[in-house]
N, CA, C and O atoms as a MOPAC input file, in Angstrom:
PM7 MOZYME 1SCF
protein

 N     39.33000 1   -18.47600 1   -14.22000 1
 C     39.07300 1   -18.13200 1   -13.03200 1
 C     38.79700 1   -16.60900 1   -13.14800 1
 O     39.59300 1   -15.81600 1   -13.65100 1
 N     37.76000 1   -16.33300 1   -12.70400 1
 C     37.44900 1   -14.76500 1   -12.58100 1
 C     38.50100 1   -13.88300 1   -11.47000 1
 O     38.89900 1   -14.34800 1   -10.40200 1
 N     38.77600 1   -12.75100 1   -11.91300 1
 C     39.66300 1   -11.96200 1   -11.06100 1
 C     39.02300 1   -10.64500 1   -10.60800 1
 O     38.17100 1   -10.26000 1   -11.40900 1
 N     39.15400 1   -10.04400 1    -9.80900 1
 C     38.56400 1    -8.62300 1    -9.31500 1
 C     39.54600 1    -7.81400 1    -9.58700 1
 O     40.68400 1    -7.96900 1    -9.14500 1
 N     39.09100 1    -6.64100 1   -10.53400 1
 C     39.72900 1    -5.30500 1   -10.91600 1
 C     39.27600 1    -4.22500 1   -10.50700 1
 O     38.06500 1    -4.00400 1   -10.50500 1
 N     40.12700 1    -3.39900 1   -10.10600 1
 C     39.60000 1    -1.97100 1    -9.74300 1
 C     39.80600 1    -0.76400 1   -10.83000 1
 O     40.90300 1    -0.31400 1   -11.16200 1
 N     38.85600 1    -0.44100 1   -11.19200 1
 C     38.65100 1     0.94100 1   -12.35800 1
 C     38.64800 1     1.96700 1   -11.60500 1
 O     37.75900 1     1.89600 1   -10.75600 1
 N     39.35600 1     3.02500 1   -11.54700 1
 C     39.24700 1     4.29200 1   -10.71700 1
 C     39.34600 1     5.23900 1   -12.00000 1
 O     40.26300 1     5.12700 1   -12.81400 1
 N     38.27500 1     6.22300 1   -12.11500 1
 C     37.85500 1     7.24500 1   -12.89000 1
 C     38.55100 1     8.60800 1   -12.12400 1
 O     38.36200 1     8.74900 1   -10.91600 1
 N     39.22200 1     9.43000 1   -12.75500 1
 C     39.76200 1    10.91300 1   -12.25300 1
 C     38.81000 1    11.65500 1   -13.04700 1
 O     38.47400 1    11.32300 1   -14.18300 1
 N     38.39400 1    12.64200 1   -12.43700 1
 C     37.76600 1    13.68800 1   -12.98000 1
 C     39.03000 1    14.86600 1   -12.81400 1
 O     39.24000 1    15.61700 1   -13.76600 1
 N     39.70900 1    14.96100 1   -11.77700 1
 C     40.73900 1    16.19900 1   -11.69000 1
 C     41.73200 1    15.47500 1   -10.46000 1
 O     41.76000 1    14.28900 1   -10.13100 1
 N     42.40700 1    16.45200 1    -9.99600 1
 C     43.22600 1    15.97600 1    -9.04700 1
 C     42.75400 1    15.56200 1    -7.60300 1
 O     43.42600 1    14.97800 1    -6.75400 1
 N     41.58100 1    15.94900 1    -7.52200 1
 C     40.85600 1    15.69900 1    -6.10600 1
 C     39.59800 1    14.80400 1    -6.27600 1
 O     39.00000 1    14.39000 1    -5.28400 1
 N     39.20200 1    14.50900 1    -7.53600 1
 C     37.79400 1    13.97000 1    -7.69100 1
 C     38.01900 1    12.62200 1    -8.24900 1
 O     38.88700 1    12.52000 1    -9.11600 1
 N     37.33700 1    11.52500 1    -7.86200 1
 C     37.51500 1    10.29600 1    -8.53900 1
 C     36.20500 1     9.43100 1    -7.98600 1
 O     35.52900 1     9.79400 1    -7.02300 1
 N     36.03800 1     8.59300 1    -8.52500 1
 C     35.42900 1     7.52100 1    -8.44500 1
 C     35.90400 1     5.75700 1    -8.70700 1
 O     36.64300 1     5.47700 1    -9.65100 1
 N     35.56900 1     5.06400 1    -8.10200 1
 C     36.18000 1     3.61200 1    -8.02200 1
 C     34.93900 1     2.63100 1    -8.32900 1
 O     33.81400 1     2.71000 1    -7.83500 1
 N     35.42500 1     1.65600 1    -9.29400 1
 C     34.33200 1     0.77500 1    -9.75600 1
 C     35.26800 1    -0.42100 1    -9.50300 1
 O     36.49200 1    -0.35000 1    -9.61300 1
 N     34.53900 1    -1.59400 1    -9.13400 1
 C     35.09100 1    -3.11200 1    -9.02100 1
 C     34.26500 1    -3.82000 1    -9.82700 1
 O     33.03900 1    -3.83100 1    -9.71800 1
 N     35.17700 1    -4.67200 1   -10.98500 1
 C     34.67500 1    -5.63500 1   -11.72800 1
 C     35.22800 1    -6.82900 1   -11.67400 1
 O     36.43500 1    -6.86100 1   -11.43500 1
 N     34.50600 1    -8.09700 1   -11.88000 1
 C     34.73500 1    -9.40500 1   -12.07300 1
 C     35.01200 1    -9.81900 1   -13.32000 1
 O     33.96200 1    -9.86200 1   -13.96200 1
 N     36.00100 1   -10.16400 1   -13.99800 1
 C     36.49500 1   -10.51700 1   -15.53700 1
 C     37.66600 1   -11.72800 1   -15.53100 1
 O     38.28100 1   -12.07600 1   -14.52300 1
 N     37.78000 1   -12.11000 1   -16.44100 1
 C     39.00200 1   -12.95200 1   -16.50100 1
 C     40.40300 1   -12.69800 1   -16.76200 1
 O     41.36500 1   -13.41200 1   -16.48100 1
 N     40.37100 1   -11.44900 1   -17.40600 1
 C     41.85000 1   -10.97600 1   -17.52800 1
 C     41.64000 1    -9.35700 1   -17.57600 1
 O     40.64100 1    -8.65000 1   -17.71100 1
 N     43.02000 1    -9.09100 1   -17.40600 1
 C     43.27500 1    -7.58000 1   -17.81300 1
 C     42.40000 1    -7.01200 1   -18.71300 1
 O     41.63500 1    -6.06100 1   -18.55000 1
 N     42.66900 1    -7.93900 1   -20.01400 1
 C     42.69200 1    -7.27100 1   -21.30400 1
 C     41.20300 1    -7.20300 1   -21.34200 1
 O     40.79300 1    -6.18000 1   -21.89100 1
 N     40.14900 1    -8.13800 1   -20.84100 1
 C     38.82000 1    -7.94900 1   -20.82700 1
 C     38.51100 1    -6.70700 1   -20.20400 1
 O     37.62200 1    -6.04100 1   -20.73400 1
 N     39.10400 1    -6.23500 1   -19.11800 1
 C     38.74500 1    -5.30400 1   -18.40500 1
 C     39.21300 1    -3.67800 1   -19.21500 1
 O     38.53900 1    -2.65500 1   -19.09300 1
 N     40.21100 1    -3.75900 1   -19.84100 1
 C     40.65100 1    -2.92200 1   -20.79400 1
 C     39.72600 1    -2.64200 1   -21.66900 1
 O     39.27200 1    -1.50200 1   -21.76300 1
 N     39.30300 1    -3.69000 1   -22.46100 1
 C     38.25400 1    -3.46600 1   -23.42500 1
 C     36.83600 1    -3.25200 1   -23.14300 1
 O     35.98600 1    -2.94100 1   -23.97700 1
 N     36.63100 1    -3.47400 1   -21.71900 1
 C     35.35900 1    -2.97700 1   -21.09900 1
 C     35.46200 1    -1.36900 1   -21.26000 1
 O     34.64100 1    -0.59600 1   -21.75300 1
 N     36.48100 1    -1.16100 1   -20.80300 1
 C     36.38800 1     0.50700 1   -20.27900 1
 C     36.79700 1     1.23200 1   -21.90800 1
 O     36.52200 1     2.40800 1   -22.14500 1
 N     37.37200 1     0.47100 1   -22.77200 1
 C     37.54400 1     1.09100 1   -24.11300 1
 C     35.99400 1     1.20300 1   -24.58600 1
 O     35.58400 1     2.31400 1   -24.92100 1
 N     35.09600 1     0.05100 1   -24.62500 1
 C     33.78700 1     0.13300 1   -25.09000 1
 C     33.09200 1     1.02400 1   -24.55300 1
 O     32.31700 1     1.62500 1   -25.29800 1
 N     33.12900 1     1.34200 1   -23.33100 1
 C     32.26000 1     2.17300 1   -22.62900 1
 C     32.60700 1     3.60900 1   -22.64900 1
 O     31.87800 1     4.37000 1   -22.01300 1
 N     33.64800 1     4.09500 1   -23.30900 1
 C     34.35000 1     5.32400 1   -23.44100 1
 C     33.28100 1     6.40400 1   -24.25400 1
 O     32.81400 1     6.12300 1   -25.35800 1
 N     33.05400 1     7.33800 1   -23.72300 1
 C     31.88600 1     8.18100 1   -24.11100 1
 C     30.36900 1     8.03000 1   -23.63300 1
 O     29.46800 1     8.76300 1   -24.04000 1
 N     30.23000 1     7.18400 1   -22.88900 1
 C     29.00900 1     6.67400 1   -22.68400 1
 C     28.61000 1     6.73400 1   -21.06700 1
 O     29.48300 1     6.84600 1   -20.20600 1
 N     27.40200 1     6.66000 1   -20.80100 1
 C     27.03300 1     6.69200 1   -19.56900 1
 C     27.25100 1     5.12300 1   -18.78900 1
 O     26.80300 1     4.13700 1   -19.37400 1
 N     27.75800 1     5.00300 1   -17.82600 1
 C     27.91800 1     3.49600 1   -17.16500 1
 C     27.12000 1     3.61000 1   -15.88700 1
 O     27.34200 1     4.61400 1   -15.21100 1
 N     26.39300 1     2.90400 1   -15.53000 1
 C     25.65500 1     2.84300 1   -14.01400 1
 C     26.29900 1     1.47600 1   -13.14200 1
 O     26.49700 1     0.41700 1   -13.73800 1
 N     26.48500 1     1.57200 1   -12.22100 1
 C     26.81000 1     0.45900 1   -11.27700 1
 C     26.59100 1     0.77000 1    -9.82000 1
 O     26.38000 1     1.90900 1    -9.40300 1
 N     26.65200 1    -0.27800 1    -9.09700 1
 C     26.61900 1     0.16200 1    -7.60700 1
 C     28.01100 1    -0.21700 1    -6.98300 1
 O     28.78100 1    -1.06100 1    -7.44100 1
 N     28.20100 1     0.54600 1    -5.86800 1
 C     29.55100 1     0.28300 1    -5.12700 1
 C     29.42300 1    -0.66800 1    -4.23200 1
 O     28.42700 1    -1.38100 1    -4.11400 1
 N     30.58900 1    -0.73000 1    -3.45300 1
 C     30.64400 1    -1.96300 1    -2.65500 1
 C     29.67200 1    -1.65200 1    -1.19800 1
 O     29.35400 1    -2.49700 1    -0.36200 1
 N     29.30100 1    -0.08900 1    -1.19300 1
 C     28.57200 1     0.19200 1    -0.08400 1
 C     26.89700 1     0.15300 1    -0.52200 1
 O     25.96200 1     0.63800 1     0.11500 1
 N     26.85500 1    -0.49800 1    -1.66100 1
 C     25.39200 1    -0.38100 1    -2.43900 1
 C     24.78300 1     0.93300 1    -2.77600 1
 O     23.59300 1     1.23600 1    -2.86300 1
 N     25.84200 1     1.64000 1    -2.94600 1
 C     25.13400 1     3.01500 1    -3.75600 1
 C     25.41800 1     3.06700 1    -5.00900 1
 O     26.49500 1     2.80700 1    -5.54600 1
 N     24.02000 1     3.55500 1    -5.68200 1
 C     23.97400 1     3.35600 1    -7.18100 1
 C     24.77100 1     5.07200 1    -7.61200 1
 O     24.67100 1     6.20000 1    -7.12900 1
 N     25.61500 1     4.40700 1    -8.86000 1
 C     26.20500 1     5.27200 1    -9.48300 1
 C     25.99500 1     5.40800 1   -11.21700 1
 O     26.11200 1     4.43300 1   -11.95900 1
 N     25.70300 1     6.63900 1   -11.64700 1
 C     25.72000 1     6.76800 1   -12.94600 1
 C     26.89300 1     7.88900 1   -13.59600 1
 O     26.91300 1     9.10700 1   -13.42200 1
 N     27.65300 1     7.22000 1   -14.23200 1
 C     28.84900 1     7.94500 1   -14.82700 1
 C     28.91800 1     8.28000 1   -16.29000 1
 O     28.66900 1     7.46400 1   -17.17800 1
 N     29.26000 1     9.49500 1   -16.48200 1
 C     29.69400 1     9.86300 1   -17.76300 1
 C     30.82000 1     9.92000 1   -18.16200 1
 O     31.42300 1    10.98400 1   -18.02200 1
 N     31.43100 1     8.86200 1   -18.75100 1
 C     32.60700 1     8.49100 1   -19.11300 1
 C     33.35100 1     9.89800 1   -19.86300 1
 O     34.52100 1    10.25100 1   -19.71500 1
 N     32.46200 1    10.45700 1   -20.56600 1
 C     32.88400 1    11.71400 1   -21.40100 1
 C     33.65700 1    12.77200 1   -20.45700 1
 O     34.51300 1    13.55100 1   -20.87600 1
 N     33.24900 1    12.68400 1   -19.19700 1
 C     34.24500 1    13.76100 1   -18.09900 1
 C     35.18200 1    13.31700 1   -17.65100 1
 O     35.91800 1    14.09100 1   -17.03900 1
 N     35.53200 1    12.00700 1   -17.75100 1
 C     36.53800 1    11.42000 1   -17.07600 1
 C     37.93200 1    11.82600 1   -17.71000 1
 O     38.05900 1    11.60500 1   -18.91400 1
 N     39.08900 1    12.45000 1   -16.96000 1
 C     40.45600 1    12.74600 1   -17.63200 1
 C     41.51500 1    11.46300 1   -17.51600 1
 O     42.39600 1    11.31400 1   -18.36200 1
 N     41.34900 1    10.54800 1   -16.38900 1
 C     42.19400 1     9.81500 1   -16.61800 1
 C     41.33500 1     8.23300 1   -15.88000 1
 O     40.51600 1     8.19600 1   -14.96200 1
 N     41.89000 1     7.12000 1   -16.66700 1
 C     41.28800 1     6.00300 1   -16.05300 1
 C     42.45600 1     4.98800 1   -15.81400 1
 O     43.26900 1     4.70100 1   -16.69300 1
 N     42.46700 1     4.55400 1   -14.75100 1
 C     43.38000 1     3.63200 1   -13.95100 1
 C     42.83600 1     2.16400 1   -13.85300 1
 O     41.64200 1     2.04700 1   -13.58000 1
 N     43.47600 1     1.19400 1   -14.01900 1
 C     42.74500 1    -0.19200 1   -14.35400 1
 C     44.03500 1    -0.89700 1   -13.28600 1
 O     45.22500 1    -0.61000 1   -13.41900 1
 N     43.58200 1    -1.70200 1   -12.40500 1
 C     44.75900 1    -2.53400 1   -11.62200 1
 C     44.00800 1    -3.82200 1   -10.88800 1
 O     42.93000 1    -3.62600 1   -10.32600 1
 N     44.55500 1    -5.02800 1   -10.90900 1
 C     44.24400 1    -6.05600 1   -10.46800 1
 C     43.73700 1    -5.80900 1    -8.98000 1
 O     44.51600 1    -5.08000 1    -8.36600 1
 N     42.57900 1    -6.24700 1    -8.20100 1
 C     42.60100 1    -5.95800 1    -6.98900 1
 C     42.68200 1    -7.09600 1    -6.22800 1
 O     42.10000 1    -8.07700 1    -6.69200 1
 N     43.44200 1    -7.26400 1    -4.83100 1
 C     43.46400 1    -8.73000 1    -4.04500 1
 C     42.92300 1    -7.94500 1    -2.65200 1
 O     43.45900 1    -7.12700 1    -1.90400 1
 N     41.69100 1    -8.54900 1    -2.66900 1
 C     41.10300 1    -8.03400 1    -1.62700 1
 C     41.37000 1    -8.63600 1    -0.19700 1
 O     41.34900 1    -9.86600 1    -0.24400 1
 N     41.56100 1    -8.24000 1     0.79100 1
 C     41.81800 1    -8.83900 1     2.03200 1
 C     40.68500 1    -9.06700 1     3.05300 1
 O     39.79900 1    -8.26100 1     3.33500 1
 N     40.84900 1   -10.18700 1     3.51000 1
 C     39.77200 1   -10.58600 1     4.57500 1
 C     39.95000 1   -10.02500 1     5.99800 1
 O     40.47500 1   -10.65500 1     6.91600 1
 N     39.36200 1    -8.53700 1     6.10100 1
 C     39.73100 1    -7.88200 1     7.31200 1
 C     39.12700 1    -8.92600 1     8.76800 1
 O     39.74500 1    -8.84800 1     9.83000 1
 N     38.30900 1    -9.54000 1     8.68500 1
 C     37.50700 1   -10.30000 1     9.70900 1
 C     38.48800 1   -11.46100 1    10.01300 1
 O     38.41800 1   -11.83600 1    11.18400 1
 N     39.44100 1   -12.16200 1     9.19500 1
 C     40.29900 1   -13.22200 1     9.57500 1
 C     41.69800 1   -12.52900 1    10.08600 1
 O     42.52400 1   -13.30000 1    10.57400 1
 N     42.00500 1   -11.23000 1    10.01800 1
 C     43.17800 1   -10.59500 1    10.58900 1
 C     42.89100 1   -10.39400 1    12.22800 1
 O     43.80200 1   -10.35000 1    13.05500 1
 N     41.78300 1   -10.30400 1    12.48300 1
 C     41.56300 1    -9.83100 1    13.99400 1
 C     41.79500 1   -11.07900 1    14.82900 1
 O     41.69600 1   -11.02900 1    16.05500 1

Protein backbone atom coordinates (compact mmCIF):
# COMPACT_ATOMS: atom_id res chain seq x y z
CA UNK A 1 0.00 0.00 0.00
CA UNK A 2 1.39 3.37 -1.01
CA UNK A 3 2.16 5.91 1.68
CA UNK A 4 2.64 9.65 1.39
CA UNK A 5 6.03 11.09 2.28
CA UNK A 6 7.18 14.67 2.69
CA UNK A 7 10.64 15.58 1.43
CA UNK A 8 11.94 18.95 2.57
CA UNK A 9 14.97 20.44 0.82
CA UNK A 10 16.72 23.13 2.91
CA UNK A 11 18.97 25.70 1.23
CA UNK A 12 19.76 27.63 4.42
CA UNK A 13 18.08 28.44 7.74
CA UNK A 14 15.26 30.42 6.08
CA UNK A 15 14.74 28.91 2.63
CA UNK A 16 13.30 25.51 1.84
CA UNK A 17 10.91 23.75 -0.51
CA UNK A 18 8.67 20.76 0.18
CA UNK A 19 7.77 17.91 -2.11
CA UNK A 20 5.24 15.15 -1.50
CA UNK A 21 5.71 11.70 -3.04
CA UNK A 22 3.70 8.48 -2.89
CA UNK A 23 5.78 5.33 -2.53
CA UNK A 24 5.54 2.04 -0.65
CA UNK A 25 8.26 2.54 1.95
CA UNK A 26 10.62 4.98 3.60
CA UNK A 27 13.52 3.08 2.06
CA UNK A 28 12.16 3.74 -1.47
CA UNK A 29 11.95 7.46 -0.71
CA UNK A 30 15.47 7.48 0.68
CA UNK A 31 16.69 5.74 -2.47
CA UNK A 32 14.82 8.27 -4.65
CA UNK A 33 16.54 11.17 -2.86
CA UNK A 34 19.89 9.41 -3.16
CA UNK A 35 19.41 8.71 -6.89
CA UNK A 36 18.42 12.32 -7.59
CA UNK A 37 21.40 13.79 -5.75
CA UNK A 38 23.31 16.30 -7.88
CA UNK A 39 20.59 16.49 -10.56
CA UNK A 40 17.70 18.72 -11.55
CA UNK A 41 14.35 17.52 -10.21
CA UNK A 42 11.03 18.86 -11.50
CA UNK A 43 7.63 18.52 -9.84
CA UNK A 44 4.32 20.22 -9.14
CA UNK A 45 3.43 21.12 -5.57
CA UNK A 46 0.01 20.84 -3.92
CA UNK A 47 -0.96 24.27 -5.30
CA UNK A 48 -0.16 23.06 -8.85
CA UNK A 49 2.95 25.26 -9.05
CA UNK A 50 5.78 23.84 -11.18
CA UNK A 51 9.26 23.66 -9.60
CA UNK A 52 12.69 22.83 -10.98
CA UNK A 53 15.14 22.10 -8.19
CA UNK A 54 18.90 21.82 -8.55
CA UNK A 55 19.69 19.32 -5.80
CA UNK A 56 23.37 20.40 -5.84
CA UNK A 57 22.32 23.58 -3.99
CA UNK A 58 20.57 21.73 -1.17
CA UNK A 59 22.30 21.68 2.21
CA UNK A 60 19.94 19.39 4.13
CA UNK A 61 17.24 16.92 3.05
CA UNK A 62 14.60 15.80 5.51
CA UNK A 63 12.24 12.87 4.86
CA UNK A 64 9.18 12.00 6.91
CA UNK A 65 6.03 9.99 6.46
CA UNK A 66 3.12 12.38 6.07
CA UNK A 67 -0.33 11.76 7.52
CA UNK A 68 -2.66 14.12 5.71
CA UNK A 69 -5.71 15.22 7.64
CA UNK A 70 -9.05 15.83 6.02
CA UNK A 71 -9.78 19.41 7.04
CA UNK A 72 -13.33 19.36 5.65
CA UNK A 73 -14.28 16.45 7.93
CA UNK A 74 -13.12 18.37 11.01
CA UNK A 75 -15.59 21.25 10.53
